[in-house]
C-alpha angles and dihedrals in degrees: 000000000000110000096179115117119260112262115256108264115251117227110224122238093244089060091057092048092052092049092052091048090049090052092049091047091051092051090050092052091048094050090045088058089053089050091054093050122134121286113279118236128178119261094246089061090052088054091052090050088053092049089050090053095236097122117101100178143353124201117194117205111179105299093345129094123200109198119195117193126211090253090058098256113141125209132182128216143165132237120253112244090338092292116152116257095239090053088050090056089051090053091051087048095235109175117244093239089061094055093082100142137100112267123194132172117209106186105201099141092120091054091050092050090049090049092051090050091049093047088054097046100043094075091045093049091046092053090048093050091050091049093048093049093048091047093051092051090049091051094049101264101309118176095250141355093264094055099078089104092057122101119262091209118137121221099221094188094049093090131017117357112263113253096220116095135165089273088068091055118082139161094041103075097152091051092049091053088053095051094039088063089056091052090048090053092053092049097043109020093159090065091065096034095058091061093043096253121156118208115225112264092215136026120195115202110206129184145111120295115284099022095117108265095138092039088054090052090050088052090052088054090050094049104036099064090206130109107288116196113198124192137155120237092237091060092070098063122069135164092266119083115245096017094107094051089047092053092048089054092048092049095050093045090054091048090050092048089053098039131181085059144131127236114203117194111189119204092008091176087078088073106012099064118138112281125244093020099109127100093241099057133261121291108071133137094270092055091050088053092049091048090054091050090053092049094048094048092047091047095063116112121216090253095053094090093204115135123194116210119188134182130207140154089202107063090149092071098049121114112260091229089066092055101049120108112275094044114044096005096168132049117200115198113215101190135174111290123254123230093279091047092049090051090052092047091050091051091051092051092043092062111119091013116109107232123191117244092248092060108105112195092191089059091048091051090051090054095049103064111159093024118134125219090261091052092051091049088051090049095055091044093052089049089053090049092053091050093050091047089057093047093245125151096210136039111246131196090261091062091047091051094048091047089052090052092047094049093046104036106014131247122329113260101221095161093061112106111216123195119230089247094055089043091054093046090051092048092053091044095052090041089056091054092048096045092050093046092048095055097044123087104218101047129096119260118264110257101175140358123198139167094197110116115246127176108327095336128094091210138332146207113229116209126205098238127209129214105252131169100190136031129201132202093274092057092054094043094050093044091051090050090050091049090053094045094092095054090045091055091050093051096046098046102033103025090231140070131231137208091260091092096061097103091043092055089050092053095045092047091048092052093046093049091049090053091055103036104031110023103038093234095142120091093199096057098037134213103328141092125246123213130009105247095175088086127174105300092206093060099040128261096261094050096045107037107131119224107209099176139072131257089255090055089047090056091049091050091051091048094048090048090052092049091052092049094046092047094053094042088059091049089054091048092049091051093050093047092049092050098038095135094046090052093049090049091048090049092050090051092046089052089057104039101021090205130055129183128214095270096052091045095052090045090057092047092053096050116109110241114242115252114260131201123227093264091051097253117139117253111229115243121248 
C-alpha cells in the first residue's frame, strides 16, 4: 500500500482563463448597471419637487439620492458639500407640512469604499500573479519568484530508500572498491580517525559515456544511508548573473547542515571547464560559479564529513584548480568493461527476462568487445522487444543475434530493392574482406558475413573481436589489408571499383596516418609524433588543431601513408588471387543464403577445391 500523500492537484491553465473572464464579465455587468442608472437632476429641482408635493420617497445612500415620484418616475441626485438632505430642506426653508414623503438613509459608504479599493487592486494583483507564474516557469518551477538563487539539488535519501545498490553495478570492480571505502568512512568515521587517516574531500569519476558513472553514484546513495544531494552541472548556470554562485552556496550549506552527507555533481564539465579559455574573455557567469565551487570545497574542515563526488567524460577540459589535492583528491576511472565485466552486466540486465536455454551470455560478452554498460542494456532490451513483437514468451538466440546486428549496424532495410548486379558486387566485396581476414595472422576471426543491407551499409563482415590493450605494427598492417580486401576483390573480378569501399578507405587511411604520426611506426620519420590533435576544446578540434611540423615533413607523412596503403593493398590482392576458387565458392554461397555464420564460413574455407582443366571444365573424380 502506498502511504505517500497524494500530490497536490494542478489547476489547468484553461480554468484560470475562465475564472479571469468571469471576473471581467461581472465587472462589466456591474458597470452596465451603473450606466443604466436613473436620470440625474440637480438638488434644487429635487427641493422644488418636494415643495410641489410630487415626491413619494427618497433613499439616501452615502452622497447619492434616489428620488421616486408619485407617478413612478425615478431620478438620481447628489448632495451638496456632503450636507444631509433634511438639512438642505431647512436651508431652502421648505415647510414641514410639505415634507410628506418616505425618507430612508442606507449608509453603504464603507462598502463603496472597499469596492473602489478592490476594483483598483484587482488588475494589479492579476498582473503580479501572471508575472509570478511566468517567472517560476522560467526558473524551472521554483517555489516563489525570489527562490531562483536556491539550489535545485535533490536529496535522494530524503524519501524512500533507493533501490540501486552495489550488487546492481558490474564491470567496474576497481571503481566499486574505491567508492565502497567512502561509504565505509561515512558509516564508521572513527575507524579512520583513530589511525590519523583523512578521507578525500572530493572524488572525480572519469570514463566514457555509458560506463555506469551515474549508476555507481546511485548505488552510493543506496548504500551510504546518509543524505545524498544530486544535481547536474548545467543546473547551476542561469541567464542571471550571480545565480550559479548563489546556488552553489545554498547547496553546500544544505550539505553541511545534514553532515555527514554526499554531494553528487553529474556532468561537472558543464560548469568546471578551464577558466579564461573562451573567445569572449574570462569573467562570465560560469566562471563565477566555478570560483564559488572552488571556495566551498577548499573551505571544508576535516570534521565536516561532506564528500563531493563528480562525474564527467571530459576530464581533459576541467580547470586544474579543481583537480589539485584538497579538492578532488582522488580520481576513479570507470572504463569500458572487459569480457568478464560484460558477462556480469548482461546477467544483471537479464534479470526478470526469460532467456531460452541456448542463449549463452558468455558468448554474447565475447562478441561485444568495446560495448559499454549502456550498450549492453540496450542490447538485452532490443532482444526483448524482438521477442515481444513475435509473440514469444522467451528470448531466443535468434533475437539476441538480431538485436546485436541492430545495435551495431542499424535496422535491416527490407524494403530496399537491390538489383542482381549490385547484389553480386556486394557479395564479392564482403567475400574479399572475409578471405583476407581469414588468411592473415593478426586479424579477428570472422563471426558472420551478410549481404543484407543494414543502416548505411549494403553488407558487412562481423569479426569476433578480442580485448586487447596494445597493438603492434603487424596488427595495423593486417587490419589495413583486411579493410582494403573488398576493393581489391572488386578490381580483380570486375575490372572496376565502386563507391562501396569509401568507408573502408577512410578507416585504412586513418590507421596508416596514426601509425606514422602518433605511434612512431615509420622508419623514415623517426620516433616522434606529428600534430597536436588534442586541440582547444572551446574552439573546436578542426579550428584549433596545431601543426607542429614543416611542409617537408608533411610531404614525408603523405608519402609514408601512401606507401603503407599501397603495400597492404598488394597483400590483399595477392591473398585474393591465391584463394580465387575459395572466394568464388563463398560468393556463390552468399548469393544463395545471403548470411553465413562462422561455422559455415570456416567449412567453406577448409574445403578442398575441385580440380579444374585448362578450359575450366570440371575433372570427374576417381
